[in-house]
N, CA and C atoms as an extended XYZ file, in Angstrom:
513
Properties=species:S:1:pos:R:3:atomname:S:1:resname:S:1:resid:I:1 pbc="F F F"
N        41.243       79.348       54.199 N   MET     1
C        41.618       78.099       53.584 CA  MET     1
C        43.073       77.834       53.936 C   MET     1
N        43.356       76.593       54.284 N   ARG     2
C        44.734       76.247       54.622 CA  ARG     2
C        45.067       74.876       54.046 C   ARG     2
N        46.370       74.603       53.970 N   PHE     3
C        46.874       73.344       53.450 CA  PHE     3
C        47.627       72.642       54.570 C   PHE     3
N        47.379       71.354       54.737 N   GLU     4
C        48.032       70.585       55.790 CA  GLU     4
C        48.658       69.332       55.201 C   GLU     4
N        49.732       68.895       55.852 N   LYS     5
C        50.345       67.633       55.468 CA  LYS     5
C        49.332       66.512       55.681 C   LYS     5
N        49.460       65.478       54.912 N   ILE     6
C        48.555       64.333       55.040 CA  ILE     6
C        49.025       63.477       56.194 C   ILE     6
N        48.132       63.277       57.167 N   ASP     7
C        48.497       62.457       58.314 CA  ASP     7
C        48.120       60.990       58.075 C   ASP     7
N        48.618       60.147       58.927 N   HIS     8
C        48.422       58.700       58.811 CA  HIS     8
C        46.933       58.343       58.845 C   HIS     8
N        46.170       59.014       59.699 N   GLU     9
C        44.744       58.734       59.850 CA  GLU     9
C        43.986       59.016       58.556 C   GLU     9
N        44.313       60.119       57.876 N   PHE    10
C        43.627       60.487       56.637 CA  PHE    10
C        43.867       59.455       55.551 C   PHE    10
N        45.071       58.875       55.510 N   GLN    11
C        45.416       57.892       54.481 CA  GLN    11
C        44.602       56.607       54.625 C   GLN    11
N        44.167       56.283       55.833 N   HIS    12
C        43.475       55.015       56.043 CA  HIS    12
C        41.968       55.146       56.118 C   HIS    12
N        41.451       56.343       56.316 N   GLU    13
C        40.004       56.498       56.421 CA  GLU    13
C        39.427       56.931       55.084 C   GLU    13
N        38.732       58.032       55.068 N   SER    14
C        38.022       58.486       53.876 CA  SER    14
C        38.936       58.957       52.762 C   SER    14
N        40.202       59.219       53.072 N   GLY    15
C        41.086       59.799       52.087 CA  GLY    15
C        41.719       58.841       51.109 C   GLY    15
N        41.586       57.541       51.316 N   ARG    16
C        42.289       56.573       50.463 CA  ARG    16
C        41.943       56.750       48.990 C   ARG    16
N        40.656       56.825       48.647 N   GLN    17
C        40.272       56.988       47.239 CA  GLN    17
C        40.653       58.370       46.718 C   GLN    17
N        40.515       59.357       47.561 N   LEU    18
C        40.848       60.713       47.165 CA  LEU    18
C        42.331       60.850       46.833 C   LEU    18
N        43.171       60.129       47.558 N   LEU    19
C        44.620       60.208       47.371 CA  LEU    19
C        45.156       59.298       46.275 C   LEU    19
N        44.354       58.401       45.746 N   ALA    20
C        44.826       57.375       44.808 CA  ALA    20
C        45.715       57.909       43.681 C   ALA    20
N        45.360       58.989       42.978 N   PRO    21
C        46.225       59.428       41.878 CA  PRO    21
C        47.406       60.293       42.298 C   PRO    21
N        47.520       60.610       43.581 N   PHE    22
C        48.515       61.563       44.055 CA  PHE    22
C        49.673       60.885       44.779 C   PHE    22
N        50.854       61.511       44.685 N   ASP    23
C        52.032       61.102       45.450 CA  ASP    23
C        51.848       61.671       46.861 C   ASP    23
N        51.601       60.803       47.828 N   VAL    24
C        51.252       61.224       49.189 CA  VAL    24
C        52.326       62.125       49.796 C   VAL    24
N        53.583       61.890       49.483 N   ALA    25
C        54.663       62.688       50.048 CA  ALA    25
C        54.678       64.122       49.493 C   ALA    25
N        54.019       64.337       48.368 N   ARG    26
C        54.033       65.658       47.726 CA  ARG    26
C        52.615       66.194       47.539 C   ARG    26
N        51.754       65.885       48.508 N   THR    27
C        50.353       66.270       48.433 CA  THR    27
C        49.920       66.849       49.769 C   THR    27
N        48.966       67.776       49.724 N   ALA    28
C        48.436       68.390       50.942 CA  ALA    28
C        46.913       68.321       50.927 C   ALA    28
N        46.348       68.308       52.133 N   VAL    29
C        44.905       68.344       52.297 CA  VAL    29
C        44.482       69.810       52.339 C   VAL    29
N        43.405       70.148       51.637 N   VAL    30
C        42.865       71.504       51.629 CA  VAL    30
C        41.715       71.547       52.624 C   VAL    30
N        41.818       72.465       53.619 N   LYS    31
C        40.802       72.547       54.666 CA  LYS    31
C        40.324       73.980       54.860 C   LYS    31
N        39.075       74.099       55.273 N   VAL    32
C        38.526       75.343       55.806 CA  VAL    32
C        37.977       74.964       57.168 C   VAL    32
N        38.581       75.514       58.211 N   GLY    33
C        38.231       75.072       59.563 CA  GLY    33
C        38.637       73.613       59.706 C   GLY    33
N        37.705       72.783       60.133 N   ASP    34
C        37.970       71.345       60.234 CA  ASP    34
C        37.445       70.569       59.034 C   ASP    34
N        36.802       71.255       58.096 N   ASP    35
C        36.222       70.596       56.925 CA  ASP    35
C        37.278       70.362       55.855 C   ASP    35
N        37.381       69.132       55.381 N   VAL    36
C        38.290       68.777       54.292 CA  VAL    36
C        37.578       69.066       52.988 C   VAL    36
N        38.167       69.942       52.177 N   LEU    37
C        37.589       70.283       50.877 CA  LEU    37
C        38.159       69.442       49.752 C   LEU    37
N        39.367       68.914       49.942 N   GLY    38
C        39.987       68.114       48.898 CA  GLY    38
C        41.481       68.016       49.113 C   GLY    38
N        42.183       67.737       48.020 N   VAL    39
C        43.632       67.600       48.068 CA  VAL    39
C        44.259       68.318       46.879 C   VAL    39
N        45.544       68.682       47.025 N   VAL    40
C        46.315       69.279       45.954 CA  VAL    40
C        47.721       68.695       46.033 C   VAL    40
N        48.283       68.329       44.882 N   GLY    41
C        49.627       67.775       44.909 CA  GLY    41
C        50.067       67.216       43.572 C   GLY    41
N        51.223       66.554       43.596 N   GLU    42
C        51.774       65.959       42.372 CA  GLU    42
C        51.202       64.566       42.172 C   GLU    42
N        51.033       64.205       40.907 N   PHE    43
C        50.512       62.883       40.571 CA  PHE    43
C        51.606       61.827       40.693 C   PHE    43
N        51.200       60.572       40.913 N   THR    44
C        52.148       59.462       40.953 CA  THR    44
C        52.658       59.184       39.543 C   THR    44
N        53.753       58.464       39.458 N   ALA    45
C        54.311       58.095       38.151 CA  ALA    45
C        53.300       57.268       37.351 C   ALA    45
N        52.588       56.376       38.027 N   LYS    46
C        51.584       55.540       37.367 CA  LYS    46
C        50.471       56.399       36.749 C   LYS    46
N        50.009       57.375       37.482 N   THR    47
C        48.958       58.270       36.985 CA  THR    47
C        49.470       59.104       35.813 C   THR    47
N        50.684       59.640       35.949 N   ARG    48
C        51.255       60.446       34.861 CA  ARG    48
C        51.400       59.623       33.596 C   ARG    48
N        51.853       58.382       33.749 N   LYS    49
C        52.045       57.511       32.581 CA  LYS    49
C        50.698       57.190       31.933 C   LYS    49
N        49.688       56.860       32.745 N   ALA    50
C        48.373       56.512       32.218 CA  ALA    50
C        47.722       57.680       31.476 C   ALA    50
N        47.965       58.885       31.958 N   LEU    51
C        47.367       60.072       31.342 CA  LEU    51
C        48.313       60.789       30.378 C   LEU    51
N        49.523       60.224       30.201 N   LYS    52
C        50.534       60.787       29.308 CA  LYS    52
C        50.866       62.234       29.674 C   LYS    52
N        51.149       62.438       30.960 N   LEU    53
C        51.472       63.764       31.474 CA  LEU    53
C        52.971       63.901       31.678 C   LEU    53
N        53.504       65.110       31.631 N   PRO    54
C        54.930       65.315       31.891 CA  PRO    54
C        55.256       65.080       33.371 C   PRO    54
N        56.542       64.859       33.638 N   ALA    55
C        57.004       64.686       35.019 CA  ALA    55
C        56.680       65.936       35.820 C   ALA    55
N        56.529       65.776       37.118 N   LYS    56
C        56.235       66.877       38.044 CA  LYS    56
C        54.925       67.589       37.718 C   LYS    56
N        53.926       66.843       37.274 N   THR    57
C        52.615       67.411       37.007 CA  THR    57
C        51.788       67.379       38.278 C   THR    57
N        51.166       68.487       38.584 N   ALA    58
C        50.342       68.593       39.786 CA  ALA    58
C        48.880       68.759       39.401 C   ALA    58
N        48.036       68.471       40.367 N   GLY    59
C        46.603       68.626       40.151 CA  GLY    59
C        45.905       68.773       41.485 C   GLY    59
N        44.598       68.860       41.436 N   PHE    60
C        43.831       68.980       42.664 CA  PHE    60
C        42.469       68.353       42.464 C   PHE    60
N        41.840       68.046       43.567 N   GLU    61
C        40.467       67.568       43.549 CA  GLU    61
C        39.771       68.207       44.740 C   GLU    61
N        38.728       68.972       44.450 N   LEU    62
C        37.984       69.666       45.488 CA  LEU    62
C        36.516       69.276       45.409 C   LEU    62
N        35.881       69.196       46.550 N   SER    63
C        34.448       68.954       46.624 CA  SER    63
C        33.742       70.294       46.528 C   SER    63
N        33.078       70.526       45.398 N   THR    64
C        32.383       71.807       45.232 CA  THR    64
C        31.227       71.935       46.213 C   THR    64
N        30.609       70.832       46.565 N   THR    65
C        29.524       70.871       47.546 CA  THR    65
C        30.039       71.378       48.884 C   THR    65
N        31.156       70.818       49.341 N   ARG    66
C        31.736       71.261       50.617 CA  ARG    66
C        32.254       72.690       50.523 C   ARG    66
N        32.803       73.040       49.367 N   LEU    67
C        33.306       74.395       49.171 CA  LEU    67
C        32.183       75.419       49.311 C   LEU    67
N        31.050       75.161       48.696 N   LEU    68
C        29.920       76.083       48.771 CA  LEU    68
C        29.302       76.121       50.162 C   LEU    68
N        29.392       75.023       50.897 N   LYS    69
C        28.839       74.984       52.258 CA  LYS    69
C        29.647       75.829       53.229 C   LYS    69
N        30.889       76.140       52.901 N   THR    70
C        31.689       76.965       53.801 CA  THR    70
C        31.167       78.389       53.874 C   THR    70
N        30.393       78.802       52.865 N   ASN    71
C        29.828       80.151       52.773 CA  ASN    71
C        30.885       81.236       52.679 C   ASN    71
N        32.140       80.869       52.741 N   LYS    72
C        33.193       81.863       52.625 CA  LYS    72
C        33.234       82.433       51.206 C   LYS    72
N        32.839       81.607       50.237 N   PHE    73
C        32.931       82.008       48.844 CA  PHE    73
C        31.560       82.209       48.215 C   PHE    73
N        30.507       82.157       49.024 N   ALA    74
C        29.157       82.151       48.480 CA  ALA    74
C        28.560       83.538       48.296 C   ALA    74
N        29.255       84.581       48.646 N   SER    75
C        28.672       85.912       48.505 CA  SER    75
C        28.894       86.437       47.086 C   SER    75
N        27.990       87.289       46.687 N   TYR    76
C        28.063       87.895       45.363 CA  TYR    76
C        28.209       89.396       45.523 C   TYR    76
N        29.106       89.981       44.761 N   GLN    77
C        29.256       91.421       44.782 CA  GLN    77
C        29.161       91.926       43.352 C   GLN    77
N        28.266       92.845       43.153 N   GLU    78
C        28.037       93.410       41.835 CA  GLU    78
C        29.303       94.096       41.317 C   GLU    78
N        29.540       94.010       40.022 N   LEU    79
C        30.676       94.702       39.421 CA  LEU    79
C        30.366       96.187       39.293 C   LEU    79
N        31.381       96.990       39.444 N   SER    80
C        31.225       98.429       39.315 CA  SER    80
C        31.069       98.792       37.843 C   SER    80
N        30.267       99.810       37.590 N   ARG    81
C        30.125      100.280       36.202 CA  ARG    81
C        31.180      101.324       35.858 C   ARG    81
N        32.009      101.676       36.859 N   PHE    82
C        33.083      102.636       36.659 CA  PHE    82
C        34.405      101.890       36.458 C   PHE    82
N        35.338      102.494       35.736 N   PRO    83
C        36.602      101.795       35.482 CA  PRO    83
C        37.419      101.600       36.757 C   PRO    83
N        38.152      100.512       36.782 N   SER    84
C        39.022      100.262       37.934 CA  SER    84
C        40.357      100.963       37.721 C   SER    84
N        41.056      101.189       38.821 N   VAL    85
C        42.372      101.809       38.810 CA  VAL    85
C        43.360      100.788       39.338 C   VAL    85
N        44.486      100.669       38.673 N   GLN    86
C        45.542       99.775       39.142 CA  GLN    86
C        46.757      100.605       39.526 C   GLN    86
N        47.279      100.333       40.723 N   GLN    87
C        48.491      100.994       41.187 CA  GLN    87
C        49.374       99.939       41.825 C   GLN    87
N        50.652      100.040       41.602 N   ASP    88
C        51.609       99.121       42.222 CA  ASP    88
C        52.250       99.789       43.427 C   ASP    88
N        52.567       98.975       44.420 N   ILE    89
C        53.294       99.454       45.586 CA  ILE    89
C        54.464       98.503       45.805 C   ILE    89
N        55.670       99.063       45.833 N   SER    90
C        56.886       98.277       46.062 CA  SER    90
C        57.466       98.656       47.409 C   SER    90
N        57.808       97.637       48.172 N   LEU    91
C        58.334       97.858       49.511 CA  LEU    91
C        59.661       97.144       49.686 C   LEU    91
N        60.604       97.834       50.294 N   LYS    92
C        61.847       97.210       50.742 CA  LYS    92
C        61.533       96.647       52.124 C   LYS    92
N        61.714       95.344       52.284 N   VAL    93
C        61.231       94.639       53.467 CA  VAL    93
C        62.400       94.105       54.286 C   VAL    93
N        62.350       94.247       55.614 N   PRO    94
C        63.400       93.651       56.444 CA  PRO    94
C        63.379       92.123       56.311 C   PRO    94
N        64.527       91.505       56.535 N   GLU    95
C        64.640       90.053       56.389 CA  GLU    95
C        63.665       89.289       57.259 C   GLU    95
N        63.363       89.804       58.425 N   ARG    96
C        62.509       89.081       59.368 CA  ARG    96
C        61.043       89.034       58.951 C   ARG    96
N        60.615       89.917       58.045 N   ALA    97
C        59.212       89.978       57.624 CA  ALA    97
C        58.956       88.981       56.497 C   ALA    97
N        57.941       88.163       56.659 N   SER    98
C        57.591       87.175       55.632 CA  SER    98
C        56.645       87.800       54.611 C   SER    98
N        56.521       87.127       53.475 N   PHE    99
C        55.605       87.574       52.427 CA  PHE    99
C        54.175       87.637       52.964 C   PHE    99
N        53.749       86.579       53.648 N   GLY   100
C        52.388       86.531       54.181 CA  GLY   100
C        52.114       87.642       55.169 C   GLY   100
N        53.112       87.968       55.975 N   GLU   101
C        52.961       89.038       56.957 CA  GLU   101
C        52.765       90.386       56.261 C   GLU   101
N        53.546       90.646       55.224 N   VAL   102
C        53.443       91.923       54.504 CA  VAL   102
C        52.113       92.000       53.761 C   VAL   102
N        51.748       90.938       53.057 N   GLN   103
C        50.491       90.942       52.315 CA  GLN   103
C        49.304       91.079       53.275 C   GLN   103
N        49.337       90.355       54.381 N   GLY   104
C        48.277       90.460       55.365 CA  GLY   104
C        48.179       91.857       55.959 C   GLY   104
N        49.323       92.472       56.230 N   PHE   105
C        49.328       93.829       56.765 CA  PHE   105
C        48.681       94.802       55.784 C   PHE   105
N        49.059       94.709       54.499 N   LEU   106
C        48.464       95.597       53.504 CA  LEU   106
C        46.954       95.406       53.448 C   LEU   106
N        46.529       94.161       53.429 N   HIS   107
C        45.097       93.862       53.340 CA  HIS   107
C        44.343       94.382       54.560 C   HIS   107
N        44.900       94.179       55.744 N   ASP   108
C        44.204       94.545       56.979 CA  ASP   108
C        44.227       96.034       57.284 C   ASP   108
N        45.209       96.769       56.770 N   ASN   109
C        45.373       98.171       57.150 CA  ASN   109
C        45.086       99.178       56.042 C   ASN   109
N        44.823       98.698       54.839 N   PHE   110
C        44.506       99.608       53.729 CA  PHE   110
C        43.153      100.256       53.977 C   PHE   110
N        43.095      101.574       53.863 N   GLN   111
C        41.856      102.338       54.072 CA  GLN   111
C        41.412      102.929       52.727 C   GLN   111
N        40.596      102.199       51.977 N   PRO   112
C        40.180      102.699       50.660 CA  PRO   112
C        39.103      103.771       50.782 C   PRO   112
N        38.883      104.524       49.711 N   PRO   113
C        37.737      105.443       49.702 CA  PRO   113
C        36.443      104.646       49.904 C   PRO   113
N        35.409      105.308       50.352 N   LYS   114
C        34.140      104.644       50.647 CA  LYS   114
C        33.521      104.032       49.395 C   LYS   114
N        32.784      102.946       49.614 N   ASN   115
C        32.001      102.257       48.590 CA  ASN   115
C        32.851      101.807       47.398 C   ASN   115
N        33.931      101.096       47.721 N   THR   116
C        34.832      100.573       46.691 CA  THR   116
C        35.035       99.078       46.889 C   THR   116
N        35.460       98.421       45.850 N   SER   117
C        35.959       97.047       45.962 CA  SER   117
C        37.426       97.096       45.558 C   SER   117
N        38.246       96.307       46.238 N   TRP   118
C        39.681       96.369       45.994 CA  TRP   118
C        40.333       95.041       46.347 C   TRP   118
N        41.532       94.855       45.787 N   GLU   119
C        42.297       93.635       46.048 CA  GLU   119
C        43.776       93.902       45.789 C   GLU   119
N        44.620       93.384       46.692 N   PHE   120
C        46.065       93.402       46.482 CA  PHE   120
C        46.479       92.051       45.902 C   PHE   120
N        47.248       92.069       44.826 N   SER   121
C        47.784       90.851       44.233 CA  SER   121
C        49.304       90.928       44.234 C   SER   121
N        49.978       89.835       44.564 N   PRO   122
C        51.444       89.863       44.525 CA  PRO   122
C        51.938       89.918       43.085 C   PRO   122
N        52.951       90.743       42.841 N   LEU   123
C        53.547       90.841       41.510 CA  LEU   123
C        54.962       90.286       41.471 C   LEU   123
N        55.761       90.636       42.503 N   ASP   124
C        57.178       90.286       42.420 CA  ASP   124
C        57.796       90.250       43.806 C   ASP   124
N        58.713       89.329       43.980 N   ILE   125
C        59.583       89.321       45.151 CA  ILE   125
C        60.998       89.244       44.611 C   ILE   125
N        61.810       90.208       44.962 N   TYR   126
C        63.185       90.274       44.476 CA  TYR   126
C        64.109       90.251       45.678 C   TYR   126
N        65.061       89.328       45.660 N   ARG   127
C        66.018       89.233       46.768 CA  ARG   127
C        67.430       89.253       46.228 C   ARG   127
N        68.184       90.194       46.719 N   GLU   128
C        69.620       90.211       46.484 CA  GLU   128
C        70.243       90.633       47.800 C   GLU   128
N        70.620       91.897       47.929 N   LYS   129
C        71.077       92.396       49.229 CA  LYS   129
C        69.879       92.597       50.152 C   LYS   129
N        68.818       93.158       49.598 N   ASP   130
C        67.588       93.425       50.339 CA  ASP   130
C        66.448       92.649       49.691 C   ASP   130
N        65.334       92.572       50.391 N   THR   131
C        64.143       91.959       49.829 CA  THR   131
C        63.182       93.058       49.416 C   THR   131
N        62.728       93.000       48.175 N   HIS   132
C        61.751       93.945       47.663 CA  HIS   132
C        60.507       93.158       47.277 C   HIS   132
N        59.354       93.624       47.700 N   MET   133
C        58.080       92.993       47.346 CA  MET   133
C        57.208       94.022       46.654 C   MET   133
N        56.590       93.602       45.561 N   THR   134
C        55.703       94.482       44.814 CA  THR   134
C        54.315       93.857       44.770 C   THR   134
N        53.317       94.683       45.074 N   PHE   135
C        51.925       94.265       45.043 CA  PHE   135
C        51.161       95.204       44.123 C   PHE   135
N        50.152       94.671       43.461 N   ARG   136
C        49.299       95.498       42.606 CA  ARG   136
C        47.945       95.643       43.282 C   ARG   136
N        47.521       96.884       43.449 N   LEU   137
C        46.199       97.190       43.970 CA  LEU   137
C        45.282       97.440       42.790 C   LEU   137
N        44.172       96.727       42.751 N   GLU   138
C        43.124       97.023       41.773 CA  GLU   138
C        41.908       97.459       42.569 C   GLU   138
N        41.436       98.648       42.288 N   ILE   139
C        40.347       99.232       43.071 CA  ILE   139
C        39.348       99.909       42.142 C   ILE   139
N        38.077       99.785       42.457 N   SER   140
C        37.048      100.475       41.692 CA  SER   140
C        35.948      100.940       42.637 C   SER   140
N        35.335      102.055       42.281 N   SER   141
C        34.269      102.649       43.075 CA  SER   141
C        32.932      102.300       42.451 C   SER   141
N        31.922      102.201       43.300 N   TYR   142
C        30.555      101.977       42.813 CA  TYR   142
C        29.830      103.300       42.584 C   TYR   142
N        30.482      104.426       42.907 N   GLU   143
C        29.831      105.727       42.811 CA  GLU   143
C        30.408      106.637       41.742 C   GLU   143
N        31.714      106.466       41.427 N   ARG   144
C        32.364      107.415       40.523 CA  ARG   144
C        33.687      106.829       40.040 C   ARG   144
N        34.312      107.532       39.109 N   THR   145
C        35.645      107.155       38.658 CA  THR   145
C        36.658      107.685       39.669 C   THR   145
N        37.497      106.799       40.162 N   LEU   146
C        38.510      107.200       41.138 CA  LEU   146
C        39.654      107.928       40.443 C   LEU   146
N        40.248      108.860       41.154 N   GLN   147
C        41.399      109.600       40.654 CA  GLN   147
C        42.673      108.951       41.194 C   GLN   147
N        43.713      108.960       40.407 N   ALA   148
C        44.984      108.353       40.807 CA  ALA   148
C        45.521      108.982       42.091 C   ALA   148
N        45.289      110.278       42.277 N   GLU   149
C        45.805      110.974       43.454 CA  GLU   149
C        45.221      110.411       44.754 C   GLU   149
N        43.915      110.116       44.763 N   GLU   150
C        43.317      109.602       45.993 CA  GLU   150
C        43.731      108.157       46.261 C   GLU   150
N        43.956      107.394       45.207 N   VAL   151
C        44.446      106.022       45.389 CA  VAL   151
C        45.884      106.069       45.901 C   VAL   151
N        46.695      106.953       45.329 N   ASN   152
C        48.078      107.104       45.794 CA  ASN   152
C        48.130      107.546       47.255 C   ASN   152
N        47.222      108.432       47.660 N   ALA   153
C        47.187      108.887       49.048 CA  ALA   153
C        46.878      107.722       49.991 C   ALA   153
N        45.946      106.860       49.605 N   ALA   154
C        45.618      105.690       50.430 CA  ALA   154
C        46.805      104.734       50.501 C   ALA   154
N        47.525      104.567       49.379 N   LEU   155
C        48.716      103.711       49.373 CA  LEU   155
C        49.839      104.332       50.205 C   LEU   155
N        49.991      105.652       50.137 N   ASP   156
C        50.987      106.335       50.964 CA  ASP   156
C        50.705      106.107       52.440 C   ASP   156
N        49.427      106.148       52.805 N   ASP   157
C        49.034      105.959       54.197 CA  ASP   157
C        49.370      104.551       54.678 C   ASP   157
N        49.019      103.528       53.900 N   VAL   158
C        49.309      102.153       54.330 CA  VAL   158
C        50.810      101.888       54.304 C   VAL   158
N        51.548      102.533       53.402 N   ALA   159
C        53.006      102.377       53.369 CA  ALA   159
C        53.637      102.995       54.617 C   ALA   159
N        53.107      104.128       55.064 N   ALA   160
C        53.619      104.761       56.287 CA  ALA   160
C        53.345      103.882       57.501 C   ALA   160
N        52.167      103.275       57.542 N   GLN   161
C        51.846      102.357       58.637 CA  GLN   161
C        52.774      101.145       58.609 C   GLN   161
N        53.033      100.616       57.418 N   ALA   162
C        53.923       99.456       57.284 CA  ALA   162
C        55.338       99.815       57.723 C   ALA   162
N        55.754      101.037       57.455 N   LYS   163
C        57.082      101.475       57.895 CA  LYS   163
C        57.159      101.470       59.419 C   LYS   163
N        56.122      101.996       60.065 N   ASP   164
C        56.107      102.061       61.528 CA  ASP   164
C        56.044      100.678       62.171 C   ASP   164
N        55.239       99.784       61.619 N   VAL   165
C        54.994       98.483       62.244 CA  VAL   165
C        55.989       97.415       61.797 C   VAL   165
N        56.244       97.353       60.477 N   LEU   166
C        57.085       96.271       59.936 CA  LEU   166
C        58.512       96.727       59.615 C   LEU   166
N        58.745       98.024       59.558 N   GLY   167
C        60.068       98.524       59.201 CA  GLY   167
C        60.345       98.526       57.720 C   GLY   167
N        59.286       98.578       56.897 N   THR   168
C        59.453       98.591       55.451 CA  THR   168
C        59.744      100.000       54.962 C   THR   168
N        60.237      100.095       53.731 N   THR   169
C        60.464      101.371       53.083 CA  THR   169
C        59.802      101.307       51.707 C   THR   169
N        59.004      102.322       51.380 N   ARG   170
C        58.365      102.351       50.055 CA  ARG   170
C        59.389      102.782       49.022 C   ARG   170
N        59.434      102.060       47.948 N   LEU   171
C        60.383      102.369       46.867 CA  LEU   171
C        59.708      103.180       45.781 C   LEU   171
């Protein structure tokens, strides 16, 4: 899923009604591939006044039919009957590395134990002299209760890879 600036063509074709309540300068089109799923952005002053909303109120409108047709979100995964484990990983990141690059690296290179479901969520970005990023891993097994030691070992492994590739340091 990606967000794109609204182009001139979109404003004059099918997007006119879709954009009506939104401030075009502060709105983006939501796309998957070439399919337009909807828009997200700030409402116009007229819309905010009519709905009695505070200034700088944002909203979105998505086509659920188009969203389901993408099949990207249509899969179902059973919940584990075992408890999940949460572990945080904090990295000192070089200035040249972006948030998306670090998060993508963690997602693509994390090697979890077999038969697990897991997700990295961003927790914090702190910038002063250095940039520190913290992510929370939530992981659960479909076979057993995971031990903190094995989750930490998997996080140590991905942190070592990130150090080699991105130049990060685990804190």
